[in-house]
C-alpha positions, 0 to 999 in steps of 0.5 A, a space after each residue: 812503197 807497194 803503190 810504187 810497185 803497182 805503178 811499175 807493174 802497170 807501166 811494164 804491162 803498158 810498155 809490153 803492149 807497145 809491140 802488139 798489133 791492132 786486134 779484136 775490138 781495136 779495129 772497131 774503135 779505130 774505124 769509128 776514130 777514122 770516121 771522126 777525122 772526116 765527120 767529127 759530128 757523125 761518128 756512127 754515120 758510116 758503114 762497117 763490116 764487123 760480122 761479115 755483113 756490111 751494116 751501119 756502124 751504129 748497129 755494130 758499136 754499142 760503146 759511147 764514142 769517147 774512146 774513139 774521139 781520143 783515138 782520133 786525136 792520137 791518129 791526127 797527131 801521130 798517124 796510123 801507128 799502133 805503138 802510138 795508140 798503145 802508148 796513149 793508153 798507158 796513162 789510163 792504165 796507170 790511173 786504173 792501177 792507182 785508183 784500184 790500189 787506193 780503193 783497196 786501201 780505203 775499203 779495208 784496214 791498212 795492214 792487210 789492204 796494202 798487200 791485198 790491193 797490190 796483189 789484186 792490181 798486179 794479178 789483173 795486169 798479169 792476166 792482161 798480158 796473155 
């Protein structure tokens, strides 16, 4: 039952994010994703103005391009819609919530873990809303 509560809270957090605009690091990932649409084998080959100075993308982005490839697929299917991009992240949010809950379940005794792991997952989700 607690696992269901965790999943519902994670889903609610994901749905609350549907109305948020693209912000902070999203722009970087989307810039790389747009580059992937035109040059799929050269995701970091473009130029990016990230710190108010144009520079090669590979100097600005320190993350592997897997998330950007995922975003590129979403951009290809749904267009440049922030709600679609946020909706595409909901399965990953549910997976995170479930795996954190299950990990907590496995690492401690059953009675206390279910309460503690669900509170850990839910409290983290609440902090992400801010």
